[in-house]
N, CA, C and O of each residue as an XYZ file, in Angstrom:
848
protein
N      45.196     60.668     64.246
C      44.606     59.729     64.628
C      42.832     59.962     64.296
O      42.074     60.915     64.117
N      42.729     58.158     64.352
C      41.365     58.251     63.931
C      40.538     58.043     64.734
O      40.782     57.211     65.608
N      39.294     58.720     64.713
C      38.466     58.632     66.174
C      37.484     57.568     66.797
O      36.736     57.078     65.951
N      37.352     57.202     67.792
C      36.766     55.678     67.471
C      35.063     55.810     67.116
O      34.286     54.872     67.292
N      34.800     56.676     66.776
C      33.645     57.009     66.064
C      33.862     55.764     65.098
O      33.685     54.546     65.105
N      34.499     57.077     64.004
C      35.324     56.596     62.622
C      35.598     55.155     62.484
O      35.559     54.495     61.445
N      35.929     54.693     63.877
C      36.542     53.469     63.187
C      35.705     52.399     62.805
O      35.777     51.598     61.872
N      34.483     52.635     64.191
C      33.496     51.984     64.291
C      32.660     51.718     62.943
O      32.156     50.619     62.713
N      32.530     53.073     61.868
C      31.853     52.740     60.667
C      32.854     52.220     59.408
O      32.387     51.599     58.453
N      33.956     52.473     59.497
C      34.166     52.212     59.344
C      34.932     50.488     58.727
O      35.468     50.056     57.706
N      34.425     49.831     60.501
C      34.752     47.689     60.661
C      32.903     47.580     59.378
O      32.376     46.685     58.716
N      32.636     48.813     59.621
C      30.921     47.877     59.595
C      30.753     48.714     57.603
O      29.679     48.930     57.041
N      31.749     48.911     57.182
C      31.313     49.324     55.829
C      32.242     47.423     55.185
O      31.823     46.641     54.331
N      33.309     47.342     55.913
C      33.742     46.886     55.708
C      33.232     45.170     56.129
O      34.022     44.276     55.824
N      32.296     44.906     56.619
C      31.476     43.759     57.830
C      30.591     43.384     56.628
O      30.474     42.182     56.393
N      29.738     44.566     55.571
C      29.204     44.688     55.006
C      29.225     44.165     53.516
O      28.547     43.478     52.751
N      30.156     44.740     53.544
C      31.137     44.243     52.032
C      31.257     43.501     51.849
O      31.455     43.005     50.740
N      31.192     42.958     52.994
C      32.072     41.129     53.230
C      30.737     40.610     52.715
O      30.675     39.747     51.840
N      29.888     41.052     53.171
C      28.502     39.678     53.372
C      27.381     40.154     51.650
O      26.387     39.457     51.448
N      27.572     40.814     51.066
C      27.532     41.050     50.320
C      27.728     41.079     48.939
O      27.105     41.436     47.939
N      29.444     40.287     49.388
C      30.415     40.421     47.982
C      29.698     38.581     47.441
O      29.679     38.637     46.211
N      29.302     37.508     47.773
C      28.974     36.485     47.342
C      27.929     36.627     46.859
O      27.726     35.987     45.827
N      26.511     37.770     47.540
C      24.983     37.713     46.621
C      25.752     38.428     45.330
O      25.738     37.729     44.316
N      26.218     39.321     45.247
C      26.370     39.957     43.925
C      27.546     38.911     42.793
O      27.469     39.209     41.601
N      28.510     37.821     43.148
C      28.460     37.195     42.428
C      27.622     36.121     42.521
O      27.615     35.540     41.436
N      26.924     35.600     43.309
C      25.846     34.265     42.739
C      25.158     34.866     41.755
O      25.060     34.429     40.608
N      24.313     36.610     42.483
C      23.715     37.289     41.006
C      24.276     37.090     39.916
O      23.706     36.566     38.959
N      25.549     37.509     39.917
C      26.525     37.258     38.548
C      26.247     36.064     37.312
O      25.860     36.209     36.152
N      26.754     34.374     38.374
C      26.391     34.008     38.088
C      24.870     34.241     37.502
O      24.813     34.825     36.420
N      23.587     33.823     38.139
C      22.586     33.350     37.802
C      21.962     34.258     36.494
O      21.149     33.738     35.730
N      22.468     35.797     36.299
C      22.679     35.548     35.149
C      23.202     36.188     34.522
O      23.188     37.406     34.345
N      24.254     34.597     33.712
C      25.341     34.573     33.202
C      24.409     33.215     33.053
O      24.202     33.089     31.846
N      23.648     31.958     33.908
C      23.076     31.291     33.000
C      21.477     31.408     32.789
O      20.662     30.568     32.407
N      21.338     32.665     33.150
C      19.366     32.835     32.275
C      19.758     33.115     30.966
O      19.146     33.072     29.899
N      21.495     33.564     31.417
C      21.406     34.835     29.654
C      22.070     33.202     28.064
O      22.066     33.194     26.833
N      22.601     31.943     29.391
C      23.204     30.897     28.134
C      21.478     30.152     27.895
O      21.035     29.621     26.877
N      20.841     30.347     29.139
C      19.711     29.288     28.529
C      18.638     30.029     27.721
O      17.864     29.198     27.246
N      18.390     30.965     27.472
C      17.664     32.039     27.029
C      18.161     31.888     25.336
O      17.431     31.693     24.364
N      19.712     32.060     25.377
C      20.647     31.934     23.785
C      20.117     30.181     23.480
O      19.521     30.147     22.403
N      20.184     28.920     24.081
C      19.911     28.423     23.719
C      18.562     28.296     23.039
O      18.306     27.799     21.942
N      17.580     28.973     24.121
C      16.468     29.028     23.099
C      15.483     29.428     21.634
O      14.432     29.250     21.017
N      17.063     30.242     21.713
C      16.800     31.262     20.826
C      17.080     30.159     20.214
O      16.071     29.467     20.349
N      17.828     29.602     19.639
C      19.012     29.378     18.933
C      17.693     28.032     18.342
O      17.147     28.222     17.255
N      17.374     26.932     19.072
C      15.963     26.223     18.956
C      15.027     26.799     18.471
O      14.532     26.080     17.602
N      14.450     27.841     18.584
C      13.475     28.573     18.368
C      13.924     28.850     16.157
O      13.437     28.385     15.127
N      15.250     30.000     16.528
C      15.667     29.801     14.782
C      15.566     28.420     14.253
O      14.666     28.457     13.415
N      15.983     27.379     14.319
C      16.256     25.615     13.729
C      14.546     25.884     13.726
O      13.900     26.172     12.719
N      14.054     25.736     14.952
C      12.389     25.304     14.641
C      12.394     25.813     13.132
O      12.654     25.000     12.245
N      12.150     26.963     12.861
C      11.649     27.743     12.476
C      12.300     27.774     10.923
O      11.522     28.217     10.078
N      13.714     27.332     10.409
C      14.249     26.997     10.078
C      13.607     25.710      8.971
O      13.656     25.746      7.742
N      12.940     24.475      9.935
C      12.749     23.487      9.429
C      11.021     23.277      8.987
O      10.534     22.376      8.305
N      10.319     24.476      9.656
C       9.409     25.075      8.688
C       9.368     25.943      8.237
O       8.465     26.744      8.478
N      10.098     26.118      7.583
C      10.375     27.003      6.092
C      10.627     25.940      5.520
O       9.724     25.265      6.015
N      11.033     25.416      5.010
C      11.695     24.276      4.487
C      10.907     23.502      3.799
O      10.886     23.231      2.598
N      10.078     23.079      4.924
C       8.796     22.522      4.972
C       7.739     22.705      4.346
O       7.011     21.903      3.762
N       7.665     23.887      4.496
C       6.046     24.695      2.990
C       6.883     24.906      2.007
O       6.313     24.480      1.002
N       8.366     25.503      1.597
C       8.702     25.373      1.005
C       8.659     23.972     -0.308
O       8.661     24.020     -1.538
N       8.636     23.254      0.301
C       9.264     21.575     -0.148
C       7.161     21.271     -0.281
O       6.622     20.819     -1.292
N       6.469     21.643      0.910
C       4.446     21.096      0.347
C       4.136     22.503     -0.792
O       3.165     22.075     -1.417
N       4.436     23.866     -1.349
C       3.983     24.177     -2.167
C       4.716     23.899     -3.245
O       4.371     24.664     -4.145
N       5.962     22.832     -3.755
C       6.731     22.357     -4.765
C       6.095     21.622     -4.681
O       5.299     21.709     -5.616
N       5.672     20.015     -3.474
C       4.760     19.334     -4.368
C       3.767     19.942     -4.761
O       3.797     20.040     -5.988
N       2.755     20.474     -4.241
C       1.681     20.922     -4.585
C       1.308     21.963     -5.721
O       0.118     22.086     -6.012
N       1.961     22.479     -6.168
C       3.026     23.419     -7.628
C       2.595     21.771     -8.534
O       1.819     21.937     -9.474
N       2.960     20.602     -8.333
C       3.598     18.837     -8.968
C       2.302     18.609     -9.493
O       2.264     18.068    -10.598
N       1.344     18.873     -9.000
C       0.132     18.241     -8.397
C      -0.850     18.876     -9.510
O      -1.574     18.372    -10.368
N      -0.587     20.082     -9.159
C      -1.699     21.050    -10.339
C      -1.519     20.470    -11.473
O      -2.359     19.750    -12.013
N       0.107     20.865    -12.128
C       0.678     20.444    -12.970
C      -0.193     19.064    -13.707
O      -0.550     19.003    -14.884
N      -0.408     17.981    -12.604
C      -0.294     17.121    -13.142
C      -1.836     16.351    -13.933
O      -2.227     15.564    -14.795
N      -2.295     17.391    -12.755
C      -4.574     17.236    -13.037
C      -4.703     18.382    -14.062
O      -5.789     18.473    -14.634
N      -3.423     19.553    -14.465
C      -3.728     19.774    -15.814
C      -3.877     19.314    -16.343
O      -4.892     19.212    -17.032
N      -2.346     18.380    -16.346
C      -2.307     17.420    -17.719
C      -3.322     16.510    -18.129
O      -3.644     16.420    -19.314
N      -3.749     15.955    -17.395
C      -5.201     14.454    -17.638
C      -6.250     15.408    -17.127
O      -7.076     14.827    -16.423
N      -6.384     16.215    -17.216
C      -8.060     17.331    -17.537
C      -7.578     17.157    -18.993
O      -8.090     16.321    -19.738
N      -6.389     18.129    -19.443
C      -6.128     18.012    -20.947
C      -6.424     17.069    -21.507
O      -7.185     17.320    -22.441
N      -6.144     15.873    -21.372
C      -5.904     14.376    -22.059
C      -7.660     14.294    -22.586
O      -8.388     14.509    -23.555
N      -7.676     13.801    -21.101
C      -8.906     13.348    -20.707
C      -9.676     12.540    -21.009
O      -8.802     11.693    -20.821
N     -11.161     11.504    -21.544
C     -10.642     10.303    -21.572
C      -9.323      9.569    -23.074
O      -8.928      8.412    -23.213
N      -9.118     10.346    -23.604
C      -8.023      9.752    -24.620
C      -6.653      9.538    -23.879
O      -5.814      8.752    -24.318
N      -6.519     10.068    -23.054
C      -5.744      9.168    -22.850
C      -5.916      7.379    -21.993
O      -4.845      7.042    -21.488
N      -6.727      6.635    -21.866
C      -7.094      5.138    -21.775
C      -6.860      4.788    -22.926
O      -6.562      3.599    -23.035
N      -6.891      5.632    -24.233
C      -6.731      4.954    -26.101
C      -5.531      4.782    -26.221
O      -5.163      3.875    -26.967
N      -4.574      5.576    -25.546
C      -2.811      5.287    -25.248
C      -2.806      3.980    -25.217
O      -2.782      3.101    -26.078
N      -2.853      4.025    -23.160
C      -2.112      2.648    -23.468
C      -3.132      1.534    -22.929
O      -4.296      1.667    -22.553
N      -2.263      0.308    -23.017
C      -2.315     -1.561    -22.931
C      -3.703     -1.103    -21.624
O      -3.888     -0.466    -20.587
N      -4.169     -1.704    -22.318
C      -5.733     -1.924    -21.241
C      -6.444     -3.463    -21.526
O      -6.158     -3.932    -22.627
N      -7.179     -4.153    -20.812
C      -7.926     -4.472    -21.256
C      -8.903     -4.760    -21.958
O      -9.784     -3.921    -21.773
N      -9.322     -5.843    -22.974
C     -10.417     -5.405    -23.456
C     -11.260     -6.605    -23.860
O     -12.258     -6.560    -24.579
N     -10.808     -7.513    -23.388
C     -11.080     -8.942    -23.048
C     -10.360     -9.875    -22.131
O      -9.159     -9.729    -21.904
N     -11.095    -10.861    -21.584
C     -10.247    -12.294    -20.619
C     -11.017    -13.274    -21.616
O     -12.132    -13.330    -22.135
N      -9.100    -14.478    -21.608
C     -10.065    -15.761    -22.276
C      -8.850    -16.400    -21.446
O      -7.750    -16.017    -21.046
N     -10.076    -18.276    -21.368
C      -9.595    -19.323    -20.427
C      -8.710    -19.888    -21.303
O      -8.997    -20.129    -22.476
N      -7.274    -20.193    -20.624
C      -6.781    -20.884    -21.665
C      -7.378    -22.741    -21.918
O      -8.381    -23.323    -21.503
N      -6.347    -23.151    -22.680
C      -7.467    -24.117    -23.249
C      -7.196    -26.109    -21.568
O      -7.810    -27.152    -21.343
N      -6.046    -25.454    -21.049
C      -6.271    -26.321    -20.221
C      -6.295    -26.113    -19.209
O      -5.434    -26.501    -18.419
N      -7.080    -25.577    -18.971
C      -8.439    -25.414    -17.751
C      -9.282    -25.966    -17.523
O     -10.070    -26.075    -18.463
N      -9.582    -26.485    -16.525
C     -10.007    -27.888    -16.117
C      -9.963    -28.348    -14.867
O      -9.483    -27.763    -13.896
N     -10.567    -29.606    -14.899
C     -10.425    -30.972    -13.883
C      -8.320    -30.896    -13.379
O      -7.770    -30.923    -14.480
N      -7.590    -30.848    -12.655
C      -6.407    -30.754    -12.073
C      -7.000    -31.846    -10.926
O      -8.146    -32.186    -10.631
N      -4.982    -32.426    -10.162
C      -4.916    -33.198     -9.465
C      -4.112    -32.168     -8.344
O      -2.961    -31.746     -8.453
N      -4.833    -31.969     -7.522
C      -3.568    -31.265     -6.132
C      -3.103    -31.272     -5.008
O      -2.191    -30.665     -4.446
N      -3.950    -32.156     -4.678
C      -3.186    -32.781     -3.470
C      -2.941    -34.397     -3.485
O      -1.945    -34.693     -2.824
N      -3.479    -35.302     -3.964
C      -2.644    -36.253     -4.391
C      -2.401    -36.493     -5.500
O      -2.305    -35.634     -6.377
N      -2.216    -38.057     -5.710
C      -1.740    -38.726     -7.321
C      -2.850    -40.048     -8.025
O      -2.595    -40.743     -9.009
N      -4.168    -40.098     -7.117
C      -4.933    -41.004     -6.722
C      -5.312    -41.307     -8.685
O      -5.366    -42.446     -9.148
N      -5.523    -40.036     -9.538
C      -5.859    -40.504    -11.284
C      -7.165    -39.475    -11.431
O      -7.626    -39.182    -12.534
N      -8.017    -38.663     -9.429
C      -8.543    -38.596    -10.186
C      -8.512    -36.696     -9.805
O      -7.399    -36.268     -9.499
N      -9.674    -35.670     -9.833
C      -9.551    -34.789    -10.257
C     -10.215    -34.138     -8.756
O     -11.383    -34.310     -8.407
N      -8.945    -33.185     -7.802
C     -10.211    -32.635     -6.602
C     -10.313    -31.194     -6.447
O     -10.479    -30.632     -5.365
N     -10.179    -30.472     -7.863
C     -10.295    -29.242     -7.895
C     -10.351    -29.390     -9.160
O     -10.373    -30.397     -9.868
N     -10.379    -27.872     -9.469
C      -9.958    -27.065    -11.599
C      -9.182    -26.250    -11.390
O      -9.409    -25.339    -10.594
N      -7.959    -26.380    -12.115
C      -7.004    -24.284    -12.178
C      -7.735    -23.935    -13.626
O      -8.062    -24.781    -14.459
N      -7.901    -22.646    -13.728
C      -8.147    -21.374    -14.112
C      -6.805    -21.201    -14.788
O      -5.852    -21.102    -14.015
N      -6.462    -21.128    -16.508
C      -6.268    -20.575    -16.763
C      -6.509    -19.476    -17.472
O      -7.155    -19.384    -18.516
N      -5.691    -18.229    -16.557
C      -6.865    -16.931    -17.192
C      -5.762    -15.553    -17.834
O      -4.924    -14.994    -17.127
N      -6.012    -15.232    -19.238
C      -5.234    -14.240    -19.586
C      -5.965    -13.073    -20.783
O      -6.500    -13.120    -21.890
N      -5.625    -12.149    -19.849
C      -6.419    -10.436    -19.902
C      -5.501    -10.491    -21.463
O      -4.617    -11.310    -21.716
N      -5.921     -9.540    -22.257
C      -5.568     -9.390    -23.237
C      -6.220     -8.036    -24.197
O      -7.313     -7.479    -24.290
N      -4.961     -7.899    -24.778
C      -5.726     -6.168    -25.133
C      -6.758     -6.325    -26.721
O      -7.299     -7.234    -27.351
N      -6.560     -4.533    -26.850
C      -7.300     -4.906    -28.520
C      -7.211     -6.111    -29.160
O      -8.194     -6.746    -29.543
N      -5.612     -6.589    -29.345
C      -5.182     -6.416    -30.128
C      -5.129     -8.231    -30.238
O      -4.543     -8.944    -31.052
N      -5.855     -8.527    -29.256
C      -5.920    -10.420    -28.725
C      -4.604    -10.109    -27.587
O      -4.922    -10.422    -26.439
N      -3.448     -9.651    -27.701
C      -1.976    -10.235    -26.747
C      -2.095    -10.217    -25.277
O      -2.565     -9.539    -24.363
N      -1.383    -11.389    -25.522
C      -1.866    -11.256    -23.554
C      -1.332    -10.231    -22.726
O      -0.356     -9.544    -23.027
N      -2.235    -10.108    -21.294
C      -1.288     -8.392    -21.060
C      -1.467     -8.623    -19.789
O      -2.522     -9.009    -19.284
N      -0.594     -8.428    -19.306
C      -0.470     -8.469    -17.562
C      -1.009     -6.786    -16.907
O      -0.702     -5.596    -16.848
N      -2.326     -8.115    -16.399
C      -2.574     -6.506    -15.906
C      -3.280     -6.237    -14.400
O      -4.109     -7.146    -14.345
N      -3.359     -5.676    -13.489
C      -3.400     -5.529    -12.403
C      -4.948     -5.599    -12.086
O      -5.544     -4.609    -12.511
N      -5.913     -6.730    -11.303
C      -7.127     -6.522    -11.114
C      -6.816     -8.253     -9.940
O      -5.942     -9.054     -9.608
N      -8.362     -7.899     -9.752
C      -8.916     -8.926     -8.936
C      -9.416     -9.769     -9.740
O      -9.730     -9.391    -10.868
N      -9.640    -11.364     -9.269
C     -10.852    -12.187     -9.821
C     -11.454    -12.901     -9.008
O     -10.954    -13.228     -7.932
N     -12.940    -13.349     -9.503
C     -12.981    -14.772     -9.035
C     -13.917    -15.543     -9.430
O     -15.053    -15.345     -9.863
N     -13.301    -16.445     -9.227
C     -13.824    -17.977     -9.923
C     -14.959    -18.742     -9.739
O     -14.672    -19.745     -9.085
N     -16.272    -18.688    -10.077
C     -17.223    -19.706    -10.134
C     -16.975    -21.152    -11.202
O     -16.592    -21.407    -12.344
N     -17.488    -21.870     -9.937
C     -17.737    -23.526    -10.358
C     -19.162    -23.858    -10.434
O     -19.808    -23.276     -9.563
N     -19.741    -24.491    -11.081
C     -21.067    -25.110    -10.895
C     -21.168    -26.730    -11.910
O     -20.441    -27.318    -12.712
N     -22.018    -26.863    -11.514
C     -22.338    -28.321    -11.526
C     -23.420    -28.098    -12.290
O     -24.169    -27.944    -11.325
N     -24.196    -27.938    -13.297
C     -25.231    -27.149    -13.778
C     -26.629    -28.552    -13.463
O     -27.798    -28.343    -13.136
N     -25.949    -29.908    -13.711
C     -26.364    -30.777    -13.910
C     -27.238    -31.377    -12.286
O     -28.014    -32.320    -12.132
N     -26.798    -30.557    -11.471
C     -26.923    -31.342    -10.160
C     -28.364    -30.097     -9.949
O     -28.776    -29.223    -10.712
N     -28.915    -30.620     -8.278
C     -30.651    -29.780     -8.150
C     -29.703    -28.638     -8.136
O     -28.489    -28.638     -8.340
N     -30.492    -27.687     -7.860
C     -30.623    -26.621     -8.034
C     -29.900    -25.912     -6.292
O     -29.276    -24.875     -6.067
N     -30.106    -26.416     -5.873
C     -29.684    -26.202     -4.434
C     -28.465    -26.353     -4.836
O     -27.872    -25.420     -4.295
N     -27.414    -27.186     -5.698
C     -26.202    -28.026     -4.830
C     -25.266    -27.422     -6.768
O     -24.183    -27.760     -7.247
N     -26.308    -26.525     -7.284
C     -25.259    -26.273     -8.648
C     -24.022    -25.109     -8.029
O     -23.002    -25.075     -8.718
N     -24.036    -24.645     -7.418
C     -22.281    -24.545     -7.060
C     -21.581    -24.686     -6.181
O     -21.848    -24.670     -4.979
N     -20.691    -24.825     -6.655
C     -19.845    -26.067     -5.711
C     -18.494    -25.294     -5.774
O     -17.638    -26.161     -5.954
N     -17.886    -24.038     -5.709
C     -17.371    -23.907     -5.116
C     -17.559    -22.138     -5.807
O     -18.282    -21.786     -6.739
N     -16.496    -21.165     -4.835
C     -16.202    -20.150     -5.371
C     -15.078    -19.447     -4.197
O     -14.923    -19.533     -2.979
N     -14.209    -18.489     -5.684
C     -12.973    -18.181     -4.957
C     -12.369    -16.922     -4.955
O     -12.802    -16.122     -4.125
N     -12.107    -16.818     -5.170
C     -11.704    -14.682     -4.811
C     -10.374    -15.268     -4.539
O      -9.953    -16.165     -3.808
N      -9.740    -14.237     -5.597
C      -8.166    -12.800     -5.456
C      -8.044    -11.695     -5.562
O      -8.585    -11.174     -6.537
N      -7.404    -10.979     -4.763
C      -7.677     -9.328     -4.629
C      -6.370     -9.895     -5.117
O      -5.778    -10.973     -5.146
N      -6.163     -8.276     -5.594
C      -4.816     -7.392     -6.745
C      -3.606     -7.944     -6.308
O      -2.745     -8.567     -6.929
N      -3.691     -7.593     -5.078
C      -2.738     -8.407     -4.763
C      -2.027    -10.087     -5.023
O      -1.038    -10.385     -5.692
N      -3.073    -11.106     -4.118
C      -3.016    -11.846     -4.542
C      -2.830    -12.629     -5.275
O      -2.361    -13.764     -5.184
N      -3.466    -11.632     -6.645
C      -3.770    -12.266     -7.891
C      -1.808    -12.697     -8.470
O      -1.310    -13.760     -8.840
N      -1.244    -11.388     -8.301
C      -0.102    -10.664     -8.675
C       0.704    -11.903     -8.864
O       1.279    -12.291     -9.881
N       0.571    -12.911     -6.673
C       1.591    -14.032     -7.516
C       1.216    -14.898     -8.363
O       1.922    -15.794     -8.827
N       0.072    -14.677     -8.612
C      -0.006    -15.989     -9.866
C       0.343    -15.930    -11.496
O       0.253    -16.897    -12.253
N       0.597    -15.107    -11.726
C       1.517    -14.878    -13.184
C       2.567    -15.749    -13.290
O       3.427    -16.116    -12.489
N       2.322    -16.019    -14.477
C       3.475    -17.050    -14.737
C       3.719    -16.461    -16.144
O       2.744    -15.889    -16.633
N       5.203    -16.515    -17.109
C       4.902    -16.571    -18.288
C       6.551    -16.439    -18.762
O       7.554    -15.850    -18.358
N       6.250    -17.191    -19.664
C       7.471    -18.271    -20.522
C       7.224    -18.465    -21.506
O       6.726    -17.645    -22.276
N       7.632    -20.141    -21.874
C       7.641    -20.071    -23.117
C       6.041    -20.500    -23.973
O       5.916    -21.724    -23.933
N       5.262    -20.062    -24.447
C       4.022    -20.150    -24.604
C       3.092    -19.716    -23.480
O       1.950    -20.162    -23.595
N       3.294    -19.042    -22.549
C       2.664    -19.356    -21.523
C       2.442    -17.820    -20.760
O       3.008    -17.065    -19.969
N       1.806    -17.876    -21.184
C       1.357    -15.758    -20.225
C      -0.462    -15.670    -19.601
O      -1.569    -15.348    -20.032
N       0.126    -16.152    -18.429
C      -1.398    -15.604    -17.806
C      -2.115    -16.128    -16.335
O      -1.544    -17.128    -15.899
N      -2.704    -15.879    -15.896
C      -3.003    -15.996    -14.756
C      -3.337    -17.250    -14.357
O      -4.283    -17.746    -14.969
N      -2.486    -18.351    -12.922
C      -3.057    -19.930    -13.062
C      -3.559    -19.192    -11.567
O      -3.012    -18.388    -10.813
N      -5.192    -20.063    -11.552
C      -6.149    -20.554    -10.426
C      -5.674    -21.398     -9.983
O      -4.888    -22.060    -10.661
N      -5.949    -21.733     -8.662
C      -5.774    -23.260     -8.089
C      -6.874    -23.135     -7.426
O      -6.850    -22.422     -6.422
N      -8.659    -24.089     -7.994
C      -9.630    -23.739     -6.680
C      -9.883    -25.372     -6.805
O     -10.087    -26.038     -7.820
N      -9.789    -25.826     -5.276
C     -10.446    -27.135     -4.659
C     -11.280    -27.123     -4.349
O     -11.915    -26.089     -4.141
N     -11.705    -28.307     -4.158
C     -13.385    -27.999     -4.008
C     -12.743    -29.158     -3.280
O     -11.709    -29.815     -3.397
N     -13.653    -29.135     -2.586
C     -14.208    -29.720     -0.814
C     -14.948    -31.338     -1.073
O     -14.555    -32.504     -1.070
N     -15.887    -30.807     -1.228
C     -17.106    -31.809     -2.451
C     -16.143    -31.945     -3.587
O     -15.403    -31.158     -4.176
N     -16.458    -33.438     -3.706
C     -16.528    -33.633     -5.709
C     -17.422    -33.099     -5.444
O     -17.969    -32.888     -4.361
N     -17.852    -32.587     -7.357
C     -19.306    -32.781     -7.497
C     -20.031    -33.840     -7.807
O     -19.419    -34.844     -8.168
N     -21.222    -33.866     -7.754
C     -22.589    -34.670     -8.968
C     -21.897    -35.696    -10.604
O     -22.261    -36.832    -10.905
N     -21.073    -35.006    -11.226
C     -20.936    -35.328    -12.556
C     -19.623    -34.522    -13.602
O     -19.601    -33.304    -13.780
N     -19.029    -35.081    -13.953
C     -18.019    -34.753    -14.445
C     -17.654    -32.860    -14.989
O     -16.733    -32.090    -14.714
N     -19.530    -32.664    -16.273
C     -18.902    -31.215    -16.913
C     -19.205    -30.212    -15.743
O     -20.319    -30.184    -15.219
N     -18.159    -29.375    -15.344
C     -17.795    -28.702    -14.334
C     -18.515    -27.569    -15.733
O     -18.431    -27.823    -16.934
N     -19.418    -25.914    -14.906
C     -19.163    -24.505    -15.738
C     -18.361    -24.396    -15.093
O     -18.313    -24.913    -13.977
N     -16.818    -23.154    -15.973
C     -16.330    -21.984    -14.876
C     -16.663    -20.479    -15.449
O     -16.723    -19.820    -16.487
N     -16.759    -20.442    -14.650
C     -16.836    -18.899    -15.289
C     -16.118    -18.140    -13.868
O     -16.182    -18.531    -12.703
N     -15.250    -16.619    -14.563
C     -14.499    -15.737    -14.325
C     -14.637    -14.736    -14.248
O     -15.444    -14.411    -15.119
N     -14.368    -14.016    -13.760
C     -14.976    -12.280    -13.290
C     -13.756    -11.927    -12.719
O     -13.351    -12.281    -11.612
N     -13.185    -11.209    -13.529
C     -11.878    -10.114    -13.564
C     -11.807     -8.288    -13.799
O     -11.776     -7.819    -14.937
N     -11.796     -7.702    -12.976
C     -11.817     -6.418    -12.693
C     -10.392     -5.984    -12.625
O      -9.502     -6.412    -11.890
N     -10.322     -4.518    -14.054
C      -9.074     -4.327    -14.223
C      -8.983     -3.406    -12.544
O      -9.903     -3.868    -11.870
N      -8.613     -2.885    -12.148
C      -7.135     -2.141    -11.006
C      -7.403     -0.777    -11.746
O      -8.194      0.093    -11.381
N      -6.153     -0.749    -13.458
C      -6.836      0.545    -13.289
C      -7.614      1.403    -13.897
O      -7.288      2.564    -14.144
N      -8.698      0.882    -14.178
C      -9.521      1.375    -15.658
C     -10.687      1.211    -15.116
O     -11.539      2.007    -15.511
N     -11.273     -0.153    -13.736
C     -12.110     -0.609    -13.281
C     -13.739     -0.944    -14.343
O     -14.766     -0.265    -14.354
N     -13.530     -1.794    -14.866
C     -13.976     -2.506    -16.016
C     -13.863     -3.539    -15.312
O     -13.015     -3.684    -14.432
N     -15.168     -4.795    -15.810
C     -15.694     -5.729    -14.845
C     -15.033     -6.448    -16.518
O     -14.881     -5.626    -17.422
N     -14.665     -8.034    -16.831
C     -14.536     -8.909    -17.666
C     -14.896     -9.706    -17.930
O     -13.835    -10.018    -18.471
N     -15.898    -11.066    -18.242
C     -16.680    -12.109    -17.294
C     -16.345    -13.562    -18.698
O     -16.981    -13.438    -19.745
N     -15.888    -14.140    -18.634
C     -15.250    -15.373    -19.325
C     -16.338    -16.679    -19.265
O     -16.749    -16.687    -18.105
N     -16.799    -17.478    -19.810
C     -16.522    -18.797    -19.384
C     -16.534    -19.976    -19.627
O     -16.331    -19.976    -20.841
N     -16.653    -21.242    -19.251
C     -16.317    -22.827    -20.170
C     -16.784    -24.116    -19.431
O     -16.877    -24.199    -18.207
N     -16.961    -24.740    -19.985
C     -17.152    -26.022    -19.782
C     -15.802    -26.784    -19.823
O     -14.960    -26.605    -20.703
N     -15.650    -27.803    -18.605
C     -14.528    -28.755    -19.132
C     -14.774    -30.050    -17.877
O     -15.095    -29.891    -16.699
N     -14.617    -30.776    -18.295
C     -14.980    -31.961    -17.341
C     -13.390    -32.857    -16.760
O     -12.196    -32.914    -17.054
N     -14.354    -33.431    -15.789
C     -13.140    -33.600    -14.523
C     -13.325    -34.587    -14.440
O     -14.461    -35.003    -14.669
N     -12.276    -35.468    -14.061
C     -11.937    -37.099    -13.525
C     -12.602    -37.001    -11.801
O     -11.969    -36.681    -10.795
N     -13.659    -37.285    -11.875
C     -14.640    -38.661    -10.654
C     -13.639    -39.655    -10.146
O     -12.609    -40.158    -10.595
N     -14.466    -39.765     -8.828
C     -13.921    -40.805     -8.054
C     -14.626    -41.940     -8.862
O     -15.477    -41.636     -9.697
N     -14.305    -43.177     -8.643
C     -15.694    -44.084     -8.896
C     -16.935    -44.531     -8.044
O     -17.816    -45.224     -8.553
């Protein structure tokens, strides 16, 4: 026969176990969630480390290639420019001169320049570079001699290149705001080659048709 005191203790133990069971389960769930979170963080860290290692390896390979290129260029020195097709001079085509750009009145409202960079053998060369064209009316008073100045960047000049039968040149259109006072116009062109940084100049005199 169970004595009343023992029965009371038994009831208390059962009640305490009933109260602690949810806490134990909750603690187990929390531990499991923390474990999953830690596992995910570990996986992200490992992926990040692998990506950094790959990027580091790629950067080392790129650095090695650049060092090899620098060494090659140092060995060649200035000799490499002699082996490349570079500009030796610029020529202005014989059709450089007055042109009608805006209407058909039979008079000129600008000048078109046919610019041809050439190599050491005199062959036309589509060389990357920038250009400046200046138009002068040398018979005008000093303050009025310069009648126009036009510039083309490397990208803009590339768009003006024309090639075909007997045509290998940059075609530069130079409209003026006001017609000059005299028919003889001096065309001065400055071309700066992008590859070597060298500057070339050419000049010619052309006649233009002016309004009566």
